[in-house]
N, C-alpha and C positions, 0 to 999 in steps of 0.2 A: 448321517452326518451332513451338515450344511456345507456347501462349497463356497468359499470366500472369493468373490470376483475381483481380479486384479484391476479390471477396468473400473469397477465400482469404487475401489479404493482410490484410484487415480482421480476420478471425478470428484469424490468427496474431499480429497486432499486439495484439489483445485479450489473448490468453494470455500473451504476453511481458510486457505491461504489468502483468497480474495477478500474475505471478511476481515481478517487480521490486518491486511494491507489498508483497507478502508478505514478501520478504526485508527490505525497509526497515522494516516494522512490527515485525519481530523485534528490531531494534536500538533501538527506541524504548521508553522506560518506559511503563508502563500507568497510573501514578498520575495522577489528574485534575489535580493541581496542579503537575505537572512541566512543565518547558519554559519558554523565553523567551516573552514576549508576542508577539514577531514571528514565531515559528516553533513550531508546536505539537509537543510530544513530544520536544524536544531539551533535555535538562537540562544546565546548566553545571556544572563542578566546584565543590565547596563553597568558600566564601570561605576563603582562607588555605591552600588545598590545595597540594600539591606540583605544580610544573610542570617540564617538561623544561628542561635548562640553557639551550637556545636560546630559551626563552620567559620573559619577565619579567612578563607580565601575561596575564590570561585573554583568549582570543580574543573579538573583538567579536561581539555577537549578529547572526545573519543578518538581512538586510533583503530584503523583497520587491522585486525589481527584474527587469528584462528579462534573461533568461538570455543568456549569451554563446554565440556560435556560431549555426548556422541555427535559426531560430524554427520552432515547430510550425505546421502548417496551421491548426488551430483550438486556441487556448490554453485551458487548463483554466479553468473558472469560478472556481476558487480561486486563480488566479495573481495576481489583484489588481494588474494593471499599471496605472500611472497615465498611460499614453499609448495611442495607437491600437493595436489588436491587431496582432500580427506577421503576416507573410505567408510563404508558402512560398518566395518568391523575393525576398529583400531587394534593393532597388535600390541603385545604378543598374545596369541591364543592358540589352543589346540582343539581339534575336532575329530576324535576317534570315530570312525564310521564303519558300518557293515554294509557291503553290497551283496545282494543275492539276485541272480538272474538266470535265464536259460540261454545257454550257448547253442546256437543253431548253425548248422552247416550252410555255407554258401556253396562251395564245391568240396567241402570237407577237407581232406588231406590226401596226398598221394605222393608216391615215390616211383620214379622212372629210371630204369637201368638200360643203357645202350652199350652192348659189348662191341669193342673195336677189334681190329685184326682178326675178324672171323667170328664164328659161333662158339658157344660153350654147350656141349652135349646137344647140338642141333638147335639151341636157342640163340636168337640174335638180339632180342630185347624183351623187356617185361615192364608191365605197368600195374602197380598195386594201388587201388583207390579204396579208401575206407571212410565210413561215415564218422562224423565228429560232432556229437551233441551231448548235452547233459546239463547239470546244475553247476553254475559258476559261483563260487563263494570267494569273496575278497574282503580282507581286513585292511583298512587304510587309516593313516594318521597324518593328515595335513597339519602343519604347524606354521603359524604366522610369526616370524621372528621380529618383524617390524611391519609398518604399513606398506612397505615396498618389497620386502624380501621374505620368502617363505621356504619351507622344506617339506618334502613329501616322502613317505615310506609306506609300502604296501606289500602284502603277501597274498597270493591267490592259488586256488586249487580247483580242478575240474573233477566233478563226480559224473563219469560218463554213463549214458544209458543207450540201449538199443544200438550197439556198435556191430557193424558187419564190414567185411572186406571182400573185394573181388579182385583177383590178380589174373591178368591175361598175359599170354606169352606169344611172341611171334617166332615160329619155327621155320626152318629151311623148307619144309614141305607142308606147311599148314599153320595151325594155331592150336593153342592149349589154354586151359584155364583151371582155376580152382578157387574155392571160397575158404575164408578163414574166420575164426572167432577171436578178434583182437582184444587184448587187455591193455588199456591206455592209462598211463600215469602222466599228468601234466601239472607242473608247479611253476609259478612265476614269482620273482622278487623284484620290486621296483624301488628305486630311490632317485630323487631329483631335487634340484634347487630351482626356485622360481623367482623372477624379478619383474616387477611392474614397470613396463616401459612407458605407459601413458595410462590415463584413467581406465580405459577399457581393454588394454592389450597387455598380456603378460608373456614373457619369454620363459622357456623351459629347457633345462639341460640336465641330463641325468643318465642312468644306466639301468638296464633290465637283464636279469638272468632268467632264461626260459629253459626249463628241463622238460623234454617231451620224449617219453619212452613208450614203445608199443611192442608187445609180445604177441606174435601170430602163432596160433597153435590149433590143433584139431582140424586140419584141412578136410573139407567135404566137397562133394559134387565135383570130383576131379575128372578132367577130360584130357586124355593123352598124358596122364601122369600115373605112376604106380601107386599102389595103396599104402606105401610105406609112410610112417608118421613123420613127414618132413616138418621142419619148423623154420621160423624167420623172426628176426628181431631188428628193430629200428631204434636208434638213440640219437637225439638231436639236442645238443647243449649249445644254446645261442647266448652270446654275450653282446648285447645290443646297446650301443650308445643311443640315448634319447635326445633328440633336438626337435623343438617345435614351438608353436605359438598357441595361446589360448585367448579367446575373446570372452568377456563377461559383461552382462547387462543386469543391473539391479533396479527394476521398476520401483521397488520399495526396499527399505532396509530389512524386510522380512522375506523377500523373495529374490531369487537369483536364477539367471539363465547363463549357461556356460557352453562353449564349443571349443574344441581343441583339435589340432592336427599335429601328429608326431611322425617322424620318419628318419631314415638313414640309408644312404646309397650303398651300403655294404652289410654283410651279415657275418661278423666274426663268430667263430665257434667251431664245434666239431660235429660231424655227421658220420655215423657208423651203421652200416646196413649189412646184415648177415642172413643168408638163406641157404637151406639145403635143397638141392635140385636133383630130383630122381625122375626124369621123363621115362615113359614106357620103353622097355627093352634097352635101357642104358644103365651104366653104373651111376652111383650117387656121388655127388661132389658138393663141396661146401664153398659158397661165395661169401667171403668175410674180409674184415680189415677196415682200418680207418681210411678216410678220404682226404684229398688235397683241395683246398679252396680255389675256386676260379672267379666266381662272381656271386652277387646276391643283393637283396634289398629288404627293407622292412618299412611298413607305414601303418598308421592307425588314425582313425577319425572317431571322435566321440562327441556326444551332446548330453547335457544334464540340466534338469530343471529341479529346483528345490525351494522349499519354504521353511521358515523358522517358526516353531511353536514353543515358546518359552526357551528352556535350555536345550531343546532338541531340534533337529532339522530332518525333514523327510523329503524324498525326491524320487525322480525316475531317471533312468539312464538308457542310452542306446550307444553301442560301440561296434565298430568294424575294424578288424585288423588282418593283415596279410604278411606272410614272409615267403621268400623264394630264395633258393640257393642252388648253385650249379657247382658240382664237384667232380674230381677225377679220382678213380680208384685203381691203384696198381696191384696186380696179383699175378700169381704164377700158375700155369696150367700145363701139365705134362712136361715140366721143365722149361717151358717157354714163358718169357715175360709178356704179360698182357695188360691192357688198360680197359677201363669202362667209364662211361660218363654217367654220373648219378645226379638226378634232379629231385629236389624236394619242394613241395608247395603246401601251404596251409592257409585257408581263408575261412573266416567265420564271423557271425554276428552274435552280439550279446544284448538281450533285452531284459531289463530288471529294474530294481528299485534300491533305495538306500535309506538308512536311518543313522543319524549322527548325534553326538552329544558334545556340546560346546562348553569348553572350560576357559 
Protein backbone atom coordinates (compact mmCIF):
# COMPACT_ATOMS: atom_id res chain seq x y z
CA UNK A 1 0.00 0.00 0.00
CA UNK A 2 1.39 3.38 -1.00
CA UNK A 3 1.83 5.93 1.73
CA UNK A 4 0.45 9.43 0.99
CA UNK A 5 2.94 12.09 2.10
CA UNK A 6 1.34 14.97 4.00
CA UNK A 7 4.28 17.11 2.99
CA UNK A 8 3.64 16.25 -0.66
CA UNK A 9 -0.03 17.14 -0.29
CA UNK A 10 0.87 20.50 1.26
CA UNK A 11 3.37 21.30 -1.53
CA UNK A 12 0.89 20.28 -4.24
CA UNK A 13 -1.84 22.35 -2.58
CA UNK A 14 0.48 25.35 -2.51
CA UNK A 15 1.23 25.17 -6.25
CA UNK A 16 -2.44 24.64 -7.16
CA UNK A 17 -3.45 27.60 -5.02
CA UNK A 18 -0.70 29.71 -6.54
CA UNK A 19 -1.86 28.82 -10.07
CA UNK A 20 -5.47 29.66 -9.24
CA UNK A 21 -4.39 32.94 -7.69
CA UNK A 22 -2.42 33.81 -10.84
CA UNK A 23 -5.35 33.09 -13.13
CA UNK A 24 -7.65 35.15 -10.94
CA UNK A 25 -5.20 38.04 -10.92
CA UNK A 26 -5.16 38.15 -14.72
CA UNK A 27 -8.90 38.78 -14.71
CA UNK A 28 -8.69 41.73 -12.31
CA UNK A 29 -7.95 45.31 -13.39
CA UNK A 30 -4.72 46.74 -12.07
CA UNK A 31 -5.92 50.33 -11.53
CA UNK A 32 -5.74 51.33 -7.86
CA UNK A 33 -9.19 52.83 -7.88
CA UNK A 34 -11.00 49.96 -9.51
CA UNK A 35 -13.39 47.61 -7.74
CA UNK A 36 -16.18 47.73 -5.18
CA UNK A 37 -15.33 48.58 -1.60
CA UNK A 38 -16.43 45.10 -0.54
CA UNK A 39 -14.22 43.20 -2.99
CA UNK A 40 -10.88 44.49 -4.23
CA UNK A 41 -10.19 44.37 -7.94
CA UNK A 42 -13.76 43.69 -9.25
CA UNK A 43 -14.93 46.67 -11.35
CA UNK A 44 -18.67 46.98 -12.08
CA UNK A 45 -19.92 47.91 -15.55
CA UNK A 46 -20.23 51.69 -16.03
CA UNK A 47 -23.49 53.32 -15.07
CA UNK A 48 -25.94 53.21 -17.92
CA UNK A 49 -24.07 50.44 -19.69
CA UNK A 50 -25.76 47.71 -21.61
CA UNK A 51 -26.85 44.56 -19.77
CA UNK A 52 -28.09 41.25 -21.14
CA UNK A 53 -31.81 41.03 -21.81
CA UNK A 54 -32.23 38.80 -18.74
CA UNK A 55 -30.78 41.49 -16.45
CA UNK A 56 -32.48 44.77 -15.72
CA UNK A 57 -30.06 46.04 -13.11
CA UNK A 58 -26.39 45.64 -12.31
CA UNK A 59 -25.55 42.69 -10.05
CA UNK A 60 -25.25 43.53 -6.35
CA UNK A 61 -21.74 44.00 -5.02
CA UNK A 62 -20.20 40.88 -3.47
CA UNK A 63 -20.36 40.62 0.31
CA UNK A 64 -17.85 39.00 2.59
CA UNK A 65 -19.63 35.99 4.07
CA UNK A 66 -19.06 32.37 4.90
CA UNK A 67 -18.64 30.44 1.65
CA UNK A 68 -21.12 27.75 0.81
CA UNK A 69 -20.06 24.12 0.86
CA UNK A 70 -17.32 22.55 2.99
CA UNK A 71 -15.29 25.13 4.87
CA UNK A 72 -11.49 25.14 4.77
CA UNK A 73 -9.47 23.81 7.66
CA UNK A 74 -7.85 27.17 8.30
CA UNK A 75 -9.66 30.21 6.80
CA UNK A 76 -7.62 32.90 5.10
CA UNK A 77 -6.77 35.89 7.31
CA UNK A 78 -8.47 38.06 4.66
CA UNK A 79 -11.72 36.11 4.77
CA UNK A 80 -13.20 38.51 7.31
CA UNK A 81 -15.81 36.15 8.72
CA UNK A 82 -18.04 37.68 11.36
CA UNK A 83 -18.60 34.34 13.12
CA UNK A 84 -16.42 31.55 14.58
CA UNK A 85 -13.87 30.10 12.15
CA UNK A 86 -15.13 27.16 10.10
CA UNK A 87 -13.90 23.63 10.72
CA UNK A 88 -13.07 20.75 8.46
CA UNK A 89 -16.07 18.76 9.67
CA UNK A 90 -19.17 20.97 10.04
CA UNK A 91 -21.59 19.48 12.55
CA UNK A 92 -23.57 17.68 13.39
CA UNK A 93 -21.97 14.31 12.76
CA UNK A 94 -21.13 11.08 14.63
CA UNK A 95 -18.04 8.91 14.34
CA UNK A 96 -18.39 5.48 16.03
CA UNK A 97 -14.84 4.20 16.56
CA UNK A 98 -13.05 1.08 17.74
CA UNK A 99 -9.72 1.41 19.54
CA UNK A 100 -7.48 -1.63 20.02
CA UNK A 101 -4.13 -1.41 21.74
CA UNK A 102 -1.68 -3.06 24.07
CA UNK A 103 -1.69 -1.82 27.64
CA UNK A 104 1.84 -1.92 28.96
CA UNK A 105 2.91 -1.47 32.53
CA UNK A 106 4.90 1.53 33.62
CA UNK A 107 5.13 0.43 37.22
CA UNK A 108 1.99 -1.67 36.89
CA UNK A 109 -0.14 -1.38 39.99
CA UNK A 110 0.45 -1.78 43.68
CA UNK A 111 -1.16 -1.53 47.08
CA UNK A 112 0.71 -0.71 50.25
CA UNK A 113 -0.61 -1.30 53.80
CA UNK A 114 1.05 0.31 56.82
CA UNK A 115 -0.29 -0.83 60.19
CA UNK A 116 -0.48 1.82 62.91
CA UNK A 117 -0.44 1.34 66.68
CA UNK A 118 1.85 -1.66 66.43
CA UNK A 119 2.04 -4.85 64.42
CA UNK A 120 -0.57 -7.38 63.27
CA UNK A 121 0.63 -10.93 63.90
CA UNK A 122 4.18 -9.62 63.80
CA UNK A 123 3.62 -7.80 60.47
CA UNK A 124 4.21 -4.04 60.42
CA UNK A 125 3.61 -3.36 56.71
CA UNK A 126 3.05 -5.05 53.33
CA UNK A 127 3.49 -4.13 49.70
CA UNK A 128 1.72 -5.99 46.85
CA UNK A 129 3.03 -5.20 43.36
CA UNK A 130 1.42 -6.84 40.33
CA UNK A 131 2.00 -6.57 36.62
CA UNK A 132 -0.68 -4.92 34.52
CA UNK A 133 -0.63 -5.59 30.80
CA UNK A 134 -2.91 -6.94 28.10
CA UNK A 135 -5.15 -6.04 25.18
CA UNK A 136 -7.16 -2.83 25.62
CA UNK A 137 -10.46 -2.64 23.72
CA UNK A 138 -12.46 0.59 23.63
CA UNK A 139 -15.68 1.47 21.82
CA UNK A 140 -16.16 5.23 21.42
CA UNK A 141 -18.84 7.47 19.93
CA UNK A 142 -17.79 11.13 19.55
CA UNK A 143 -20.69 13.30 18.38
CA UNK A 144 -20.43 16.84 16.99
CA UNK A 145 -23.60 18.63 18.08
CA UNK A 146 -22.47 21.78 16.23
CA UNK A 147 -19.24 23.27 14.95
CA UNK A 148 -18.27 24.30 18.48
CA UNK A 149 -19.93 21.80 20.85
CA UNK A 150 -19.52 18.04 21.00
CA UNK A 151 -20.35 15.01 23.12
CA UNK A 152 -18.28 11.92 23.84
CA UNK A 153 -19.18 8.45 25.14
CA UNK A 154 -16.95 5.38 25.43
CA UNK A 155 -16.71 2.02 27.17
CA UNK A 156 -13.45 0.07 27.57
CA UNK A 157 -12.23 -3.27 28.91
CA UNK A 158 -8.83 -4.84 29.56
CA UNK A 159 -8.10 -8.42 28.54
CA UNK A 160 -5.09 -9.13 30.81
CA UNK A 161 -2.19 -11.40 29.93
CA UNK A 162 0.86 -12.60 31.86
CA UNK A 163 -0.25 -11.29 35.23
CA UNK A 164 1.91 -11.99 38.27
CA UNK A 165 2.05 -10.50 41.75
CA UNK A 166 4.72 -10.36 44.43
CA UNK A 167 3.80 -9.34 47.97
CA UNK A 168 6.49 -8.53 50.50
CA UNK A 169 6.00 -8.11 54.25
CA UNK A 170 8.03 -6.30 56.89
CA UNK A 171 8.11 -8.27 60.13
CA UNK A 172 9.25 -7.35 63.60
CA UNK A 173 12.10 -9.84 63.27
CA UNK A 174 12.73 -9.97 59.55
CA UNK A 175 10.84 -10.16 56.29
CA UNK A 176 8.41 -12.43 54.47
CA UNK A 177 7.05 -12.73 50.95
CA UNK A 178 4.81 -14.75 48.66
CA UNK A 179 3.65 -14.77 45.07
CA UNK A 180 0.10 -14.71 43.75
CA UNK A 181 -1.75 -15.52 40.53
CA UNK A 182 -4.04 -12.49 40.18
CA UNK A 183 -7.28 -12.42 38.20
CA UNK A 184 -7.88 -8.84 36.98
CA UNK A 185 -11.16 -7.28 35.82
CA UNK A 186 -10.95 -3.69 34.55
CA UNK A 187 -13.84 -1.73 33.02
CA UNK A 188 -14.15 1.98 32.26
CA UNK A 189 -17.03 4.20 31.15
CA UNK A 190 -16.39 7.78 29.98
CA UNK A 191 -18.76 10.58 29.08
CA UNK A 192 -17.85 14.20 28.40
CA UNK A 193 -18.87 17.46 26.76
CA UNK A 194 -16.42 19.35 24.57
CA UNK A 195 -16.42 23.03 23.62
CA UNK A 196 -14.14 24.66 21.05
CA UNK A 197 -12.50 27.64 22.73
CA UNK A 198 -10.55 28.74 19.64
CA UNK A 199 -9.70 27.15 16.28
CA UNK A 200 -7.10 24.77 17.72
CA UNK A 201 -8.09 24.46 21.41
CA UNK A 202 -11.00 22.53 22.91
CA UNK A 203 -12.14 22.36 26.54
CA UNK A 204 -13.25 19.01 28.01
CA UNK A 205 -15.49 18.41 31.04
CA UNK A 206 -16.90 15.00 31.88
CA UNK A 207 -16.94 11.94 34.12
CA UNK A 208 -15.22 8.54 34.26
CA UNK A 209 -16.27 5.46 36.16
CA UNK A 210 -13.39 3.03 36.57
CA UNK A 211 -14.04 -0.42 38.03
CA UNK A 212 -10.83 -2.26 38.92
CA UNK A 213 -11.04 -5.64 40.70
CA UNK A 214 -8.27 -8.12 41.47
CA UNK A 215 -8.63 -11.56 43.06
CA UNK A 216 -5.34 -12.92 44.42
CA UNK A 217 -5.33 -16.66 44.85
CA UNK A 218 -3.12 -19.75 44.88
CA UNK A 219 -0.16 -18.23 46.72
CA UNK A 220 3.17 -19.86 45.87
CA UNK A 221 6.82 -19.55 46.89
CA UNK A 222 5.85 -18.49 50.40
CA UNK A 223 8.62 -17.44 52.78
CA UNK A 224 7.80 -17.20 56.52
CA UNK A 225 4.16 -18.01 55.76
CA UNK A 226 2.26 -21.18 56.42
CA UNK A 227 1.05 -23.30 53.53
CA UNK A 228 -2.61 -22.50 54.24
CA UNK A 229 -4.61 -21.36 51.17
CA UNK A 230 -4.73 -17.65 52.00
CA UNK A 231 -6.56 -15.28 49.67
CA UNK A 232 -6.70 -11.55 49.00
CA UNK A 233 -9.06 -9.24 47.09
CA UNK A 234 -8.77 -5.64 45.90
CA UNK A 235 -11.71 -3.55 44.65
CA UNK A 236 -11.30 0.02 43.40
CA UNK A 237 -14.37 1.92 42.19
CA UNK A 238 -13.27 5.38 41.12
CA UNK A 239 -15.70 8.15 40.14
CA UNK A 240 -13.40 10.61 38.42
CA UNK A 241 -14.36 14.09 37.19
CA UNK A 242 -12.63 14.76 33.87
CA UNK A 243 -11.29 18.26 33.23
CA UNK A 244 -8.82 19.06 30.50
CA UNK A 245 -7.78 20.64 27.24
CA UNK A 246 -7.23 19.21 23.76
CA UNK A 247 -5.14 20.64 20.95
CA UNK A 248 -5.96 19.78 17.34
CA UNK A 249 -4.08 20.45 14.11
CA UNK A 250 -5.56 19.66 10.68
CA UNK A 251 -2.88 19.89 7.97
CA UNK A 252 -5.58 18.90 5.49
CA UNK A 253 -9.27 18.15 5.82
CA UNK A 254 -8.38 14.46 5.55
CA UNK A 255 -5.73 14.33 8.28
CA UNK A 256 -5.75 15.32 11.92
CA UNK A 257 -3.37 15.40 14.89
CA UNK A 258 -4.71 15.63 18.44
CA UNK A 259 -3.14 15.90 21.88
CA UNK A 260 -5.01 16.11 25.17
CA UNK A 261 -4.33 16.33 28.88
CA UNK A 262 -6.92 15.43 31.51
CA UNK A 263 -6.68 15.45 35.27
CA UNK A 264 -8.28 16.05 38.62
CA UNK A 265 -6.65 16.76 42.01
CA UNK A 266 -8.77 14.21 43.86
CA UNK A 267 -9.94 10.62 43.38
CA UNK A 268 -13.49 10.11 44.67
CA UNK A 269 -14.63 6.53 45.06
CA UNK A 270 -14.10 3.48 47.19
CA UNK A 271 -11.12 1.21 47.85
CA UNK A 272 -11.62 -2.15 49.57
CA UNK A 273 -8.70 -4.46 50.33
CA UNK A 274 -9.02 -7.81 52.07
CA UNK A 275 -6.35 -10.35 52.87
CA UNK A 276 -6.00 -13.47 55.00
CA UNK A 277 -2.75 -13.42 56.99
CA UNK A 278 -1.26 -16.64 58.32
CA UNK A 279 2.41 -16.11 59.15
CA UNK A 280 4.39 -19.13 60.27
CA UNK A 281 3.57 -20.30 63.83
CA UNK A 282 0.69 -17.82 64.26
CA UNK A 283 -3.08 -17.92 64.04
CA UNK A 284 -4.85 -16.76 60.91
CA UNK A 285 -6.55 -13.38 60.80
CA UNK A 286 -8.55 -11.53 58.16
CA UNK A 287 -7.75 -7.92 57.28
CA UNK A 288 -10.83 -6.50 55.55
CA UNK A 289 -13.31 -3.66 55.28
CA UNK A 290 -13.84 -0.38 53.45
CA UNK A 291 -11.45 2.54 53.66
CA UNK A 292 -11.81 6.28 54.32
CA UNK A 293 -10.58 8.82 51.79
CA UNK A 294 -7.63 11.07 52.60
CA UNK A 295 -6.14 12.24 49.30
CA UNK A 296 -5.63 11.27 45.67
CA UNK A 297 -5.24 12.43 42.11
CA UNK A 298 -5.69 11.37 38.50
CA UNK A 299 -4.08 12.51 35.25
CA UNK A 300 -3.96 11.32 31.67
CA UNK A 301 -2.09 12.41 28.54
CA UNK A 302 -2.79 11.14 25.04
CA UNK A 303 -1.88 11.80 21.41
CA UNK A 304 -3.69 10.62 18.30
CA UNK A 305 -3.00 10.90 14.56
CA UNK A 306 -5.69 9.95 12.06
CA UNK A 307 -6.52 10.21 8.38
CA UNK A 308 -9.80 10.00 6.55
CA UNK A 309 -10.37 7.58 3.68
CA UNK A 310 -13.84 8.02 2.29
CA UNK A 311 -16.42 7.37 5.03
CA UNK A 312 -13.78 5.80 7.31
CA UNK A 313 -11.00 7.16 9.46
CA UNK A 314 -7.95 5.23 10.66
CA UNK A 315 -5.26 6.30 13.07
CA UNK A 316 -2.76 5.56 15.82
CA UNK A 317 -2.94 6.34 19.53
CA UNK A 318 -0.59 6.57 22.51
CA UNK A 319 -1.91 7.20 26.03
CA UNK A 320 -0.53 7.38 29.55
CA UNK A 321 -2.64 7.52 32.69
CA UNK A 322 -2.02 7.34 36.41
CA UNK A 323 -4.12 7.31 39.56
CA UNK A 324 -3.05 7.51 43.19
CA UNK A 325 -5.11 7.40 46.36
CA UNK A 326 -4.28 7.45 50.06
CA UNK A 327 -6.84 5.93 52.46
CA UNK A 328 -7.21 4.97 56.10
CA UNK A 329 -8.74 1.72 57.26
CA UNK A 330 -10.34 1.22 60.69
CA UNK A 331 -10.44 -2.32 62.07
CA UNK A 332 -10.54 -4.21 65.34
CA UNK A 333 -7.89 -6.67 66.50
CA UNK A 334 -8.29 -8.59 69.77
CA UNK A 335 -10.97 -6.14 70.87
CA UNK A 336 -8.79 -3.08 70.30
CA UNK A 337 -9.48 -0.37 67.71
CA UNK A 338 -6.72 -0.15 65.14
CA UNK A 339 -5.99 1.83 61.98
CA UNK A 340 -3.94 1.24 58.86
CA UNK A 341 -2.85 3.47 56.00
CA UNK A 342 -3.69 2.05 52.57
CA UNK A 343 -2.11 3.44 49.38
CA UNK A 344 -3.04 2.39 45.85
CA UNK A 345 -1.14 3.34 42.69
CA UNK A 346 -1.68 2.44 39.03
CA UNK A 347 0.33 3.71 36.04
CA UNK A 348 0.32 2.36 32.52
CA UNK A 349 0.80 3.06 28.79
CA UNK A 350 -1.48 2.15 25.89
CA UNK A 351 -0.17 1.88 22.31
CA UNK A 352 -2.68 1.10 19.59
CA UNK A 353 -4.78 2.12 16.64
CA UNK A 354 -8.32 3.01 15.73
CA UNK A 355 -10.85 2.73 12.94
CA UNK A 356 -13.91 4.96 12.78
CA UNK A 357 -16.96 5.38 10.55
CA UNK A 358 -18.22 8.90 9.89
CA UNK A 359 -21.96 9.57 9.51
